[in-house]
N, C-alpha and C positions, 0 to 999 in steps of 0.2 A: 601097469605102468604108473609112473608118478607124474602128476600134472600140477603146475603152479598156476593159480588163478590170481589175476591182478584186479582187485576191486570187489568189495563186499556188498554191492547193491543187490537188487532182486535177481538179475541175470547171473551174477557170479555165484550167489548162494544156491540158485536152482541148478546151475551147472555142477557145482560141488556135490549137491545132493544126488544128482544122476550118476556122476562118476563113482562116488563112494558106494552107491547102491549096486553098482556093477563090479565092485571088488577092487577098484583102483585106489591109489594113494593120492591124497590131495593136500596141498598147502596153499591157503588163501591169505592174501595180504590186503588190508584196507587201510588207506592213508589216513582217513579221518578217525576220530576216537570212537565212532559208533558204526555198527553195521546197518544196512538198510538203504543207503543212497537216498533217493527221493522219497522213501517211505520212512525216514527217520522220524522220531517222535519227540515231543517235549511234554512236560507236565503242566496242566492247568486245572486248578481247583481240585487236585487229587486224582484227576483222570489223565489219560494219555491222548495226545492229539498229534496227527501227522503234520509235519512242517509245510507240506503241500497237500491240498485237499485230495481225497481219494474216495472212490466208490467203485463198485463192480456193476457191469451190465450182465443181463441174463446170458449173453453170448460169450462171456468170459469163462469158458469151460475149463481151461487149463488152470486158472487161479482157483476156481471152485474145487477142482479135483485135488489140488495141492492142499487146500484147507481141510478137505475131508481126510486126505491121507495122513495128515499130521494130527488128526483127532480134534480139530476145532470146528467141525461142521455144525454142531449144535448151536454155536454162537454166531453163525452167519445169518443175519437178518435181511429179509427182502422187504423193502419199504416202498410204498407208492410214492413216486417222485412228485415234486412240487416246484415247477420251474416257471420262469417268466421273462419278459423283456421289459427293459426300461427305455422309454423314448420321450424326449421333450418334457421331462419332469413328471412323467406318469408311469406307474408300474402296471404292466399288463400280464395277468396270469396266462400261462400258455400250456395247459395240461391236455386239452383235447381240441377237436375241430370247432366246437362252439366258441372257444377262446380265440381261435384264428379269425372267425367271422366278426368278432368284437374288436379286432385290432384296427382301429380307425385311423391309424397313421398312414395307411395306404388305401387305395380304392377297393371296392368290392371285387372287381374283376382281378385285381392283383392278389387279393387274399385267396381267391379261388385258384389262381395259378400257382401261388406258393404251396397250397395244400396238394394240388395234383402233382407238382414237381417232386415234393417229398415222397408222395406215394409211388411215383415212378422209380425214384432212386432206391426205395425200399425193396421193390420187386426186381430191380435190375441187378443181376449177379455177375455178369461178365465185365468186370471192371477193367480188364486189359484193353477193351475197346476205347477207354477213356485216356489211355497213356498218350502223352504228347499234347494233350489239350489243356487249355487254361480254364480254370473254374470261373473266372470273371466273365469271359466271353460266353460260356455256356449258360451261366445263370441269367445273364441279360437276355439271351435268346429265348429262355424258357419262362421267366417271370417278368421280363420287361425291365426298363430302366428304373422305374419307380421302386419295384421290389428289390432291385439290386442296391440302389442308393439308400433306401430306408431300412433295409434289413441285413442283407448278406455282405454288401460292400464294407460298411463300418466294421463288421466283425473280422473280415479278412484283413483290413488295414490295421485294426487294433492288434491282431495276432502276428502279422507278418510285416508290418510297416511298409517300407519302400518296395518290398517284394510282392505286395498283395495282388497286383494285376497278373503276376506270373505263377500264382499258386496252382498246383496240379489239380485237375478235375478229379483224379483218383483220390486225393486227400479229402476233397469235399464229399465225394461219394461215400467214403468210409465213415465220415462223421454222421451223415444222415442214416446210412444203412445200419450202423451200430446202434443208434438211438432207437430205431424202430424194432430192432431185434430184442430189445428189452420190453416190448409191449406184448403181453401174453394174451393170445386169443383175440376175440373181437372180429369184426367184419372189416372189409376193405383193406386187407393186408396188414391189419393191426392199427390202422389210422384211428379207429374208434376205441381201441383198447388203452388201458392205462399202462404207463411205463413204470417198471419197478427197478430199483437200484439196490445193490447189495452192500452191506457194511458189516465188518467184523466187530462185534461188541468188545469194547476195550481197546480198539484201534487195530489197524493192520500192523502195528509194531509187534503185536503178539504173533503174527505170522512170521515176521523176521526173526523173532526170538526163537520160535519153534524150529525154523530152518537151521539156525545156528546150533541149537541144542542137538537136533537130529544129526547134523553133520559131525559134530564132535563125538556123539555117541557111536557113530560109525567109524571113528578113528581119524577123522580129518583134523588137520591143524589149521585153525582160524585165528588170525591175529589182527586186531584193530590198532590204529595209531602207528602202523608200520608202512611207510611208503616204499614203493619200488623205484629205484633210481634209473635202472635201465634193464633191458632184456639182454641176456648173455648169449652171444652168437659165436659159435666156433665152427670152422669149416663150412660156413654157409647155412648152418642149422641152429635153431633155438635150443639151447641146452640148459636153460635156467634163467635166473634173474639175479641182479645185484640190488640189495636193499639200500635204503637211504635213511635219513633221520638219525636217530640215536644208534642205529645199527649200520651206519654208512659203511659200505665196502664189503659187507657180508654176502657171500654167494650162497644161493640155494639152487642146487642142481635138479634137473627134471628131464623127463622124456618129451614133454610138451608144455607149452605156455599158452594160456588163454587170457587175453586182456579184455576187460569189459569197461574200459575207460572211454571218455569222449575222444573223438578223432585227433584233435590237436595235442592232447596229452599222449596219446599213443605214438604220435610222430616224435615227441620229445624223448620217450623212453626206448625208442628203436632208432638210435642214431645211424645215419648213413643208409637209410632205407632206399632213398632215391638213387644211390650209387650201386645198388645190387642188380645191375644189368637192366635191360629194357622192361622186364616185368616189375622190378622194384620201382623204377621211375614211373611206370604207368600206375602202379598202386598208390604211390605217393601223390600223384596228381588227383586221383579219386579222393583221397583223404583231404587234400587241400581245397577241393571244390565244395566241401561241406561248409555251409554257413549256418550259424546258430543265432537264434534270438534268446536274449537273457530272459529267464523267468524270475519275476519279482513278486513275492507274496508278503503282504502285511497281514498279521493276525491281530485282531482286536478282541479283548474281553470287554463286554458291555454289561451294564447292570440291568438292562431291559432289552426287549426285542426291538430290532430295527424295522423289520417287515415280516409278514408271515410266509414269505417265499424262500425256499431253500437255495435255489440257483437262479440268480437274477443277472441276465446278460444285458450289458449296456450297449445301446445301438447308436448313441450320439457320437459323431466323429471326434468331438473334442473331449470326450470323457477320458480322464487320466487312468482309469483301470477298466479291464475288460469285463470282469464278472465280480459280483458280490455274492459270496457263498456263505449263507448263514447256517453253519454246521448244527447249531442248536435247534434248527427247524427240521433236522434230519434225525439226530439223536437228541434226547431231552437234555435241557440245561443241567439237570441233576447229575448227568455224566461228568460235568465239569464244575462241580461244586456250586451249582446255581448260576454260573456265568453264561451269558449269551455270547456265543463265539462266532465271529465274523471274519472270513477271509476276503481280502481285496487283492485281486490278481491282475498283473499286467505283464506284457511282453515288450522288450525293448531291444533296439539294435545296439551293438556294443558301444557305439559312440554317442548314444543318447545321454544328455546331461542328467536325466533322472537316475541313471545307473549309479551316479556318485552321491545321490541324496541320502541323508540320514533318515531314520524312521520319523523323527519329528518334522523334518522338512516335507516328507511325503504325506504325512498326516495333514499338514497345513494345506497342501495341494489338494488332497482328497476331500477335505471337510465340506466344501460347498457342494460336492457331488453326493456325499453321504446324506447331506440335508435335502438334496433333490429326491432321494429315495424315501426319506421321512423328514418332512419340514420341521418336526419337533426336535430333531437330533441336537444335542448339546455335547460339547467336548467333555463335560463332566460325567457323561455316561461311560466314558472309557476308563476301565480299571486296570488294564494291562495292554501292552503293545509289544509285538515281536516282529522282526523283519528277517526274511530269508531270501537268498538269491541263488540262482544256478546259471552259470555261464553257458551251459549246454542244455538249457531248458527245452528248446524247441528247434529241431532241425528245420531249415527252410525247404519245404517240399515243393520245388518248382516244377514246371511242366515237363522238363526233360530229366527229372530226378531219377527215374528208373534206369537211366543210362549211366548214372554216376555212383551207384551203390557199390561199395567195395565188398568183394566176397569174404566170407568168414575165413577161408583159407588165405593166408597171406603168401607172398612170394618166398617167404622164408619157411622151409619145411619145419614142422613142429610148432609154428607160431600161428595163433588164431585170434580173430577179433570178433567181438559180439557187443554192439552198442545200439543206441536208439536210432541211429541212421539206417539200420538194417532191418527194421521191423516192417517196412513197406510191404504191402499197401496199407497195413494198419498204422496207427499213430502210437505214440508213447503210451505205456500203461503196464501195470503189474502183470496182467494176463499175458501180454506179448513178450515181456521180458522173461517170464517163467518158461513160456514155450520155446523161445530162442535159446535160453541157457541150456535147457535139457536137450534140445536138438543139436546144438553145437557139441555138447558132451558126447553124444552118440557119434557125431562126425569124427571127433578126435579118436574115439575108440576104433571106428571103422578104418581110419587111416593107419592107425598103429597095427591093426590086424592085417594090413595089406590089401584090404578090399578096395581101397581108393588110393590114388597117388597122394603122398604126404610130403 
């Protein structure tokens, strides 16, 4: 069969790889000039860097398998993580249980409760029991009001804004469970072990390049800079797409169409979905129920180190960014021509005034807080500035989210959707996009073979 894939991010490229490997024909169209989606890269100091920070956990077996399959396994490095919390002008390393005991922003009993709660979530695997429950209420009941207000509450509010109190406990479970899964060996379920994070030398852009090359070598048609205007539906079935941009009006026929776009864009390219009977209306309501937080990342090249911590989480409620990720504490500065590379990341509601700020305005806002991380910081340290935004950066995973996830099969036979709203109970990430893309590819094949309704 022939499948058209809309979107050349991780999920789309992985789906194409799976379909082509099974002997099918694929035409993939990416609207932006580059493939890779959230794993796109840019050059800094002669090296490549992702526009949004990336690493792998030990539990990311699908991504690791893909890297190995494409012959890049020797360049996958596993590095002891170096993380910390920033609170009230002080940086607190947070690598092991001793660091937790030194975290004097909360009482000793709260520190113990924080550690025991993390250990419980690490060992608890039946996450479905947490569906319908709010993380905020559960955290308060386990670590107390102080632990919530000084540690977890600010993080939920920074990431989800006005939705923080309704964030699903399943989402929170996933974050804790995932981090401990990268702690190898040790006692107490990994609490005493070191976390290791994976990074592909030369950037994960190499993985995207390898996927594109492998797909083309298998006979796939992959085109960047070619948007899809709409899905072509005839007699109630998806039969291809109509391209836009410089090729506006050109039709590409296919047996099936897979869209890997954010839900709002999917609705725009499938006009009249809500009018396709009760099932179409119900599916449209699921798509409309999705709310996204914008992801905003500023990348700074500095002429010296800001702090020795790789991943520094900000826990003050008024902090204008969520994390300071110093990439050059993970990969050496020589990777980037000697530059010390710093990501400053934030999540914003669509109406937040910060969404409209320029890089210069954001840096003005961030500067006092960068100085809190390192009081010696001066603007003159900055030798390069880049700003990236994603309107669909983070789906809002509320307590009833599991009831609102659209199926991969849409009400239109031959039309499928695979995007970050559907990776639940996991959160966004290369690993889950690879897994989802390959899984939906097999679903399309099964439907075409008549094993499932299509």
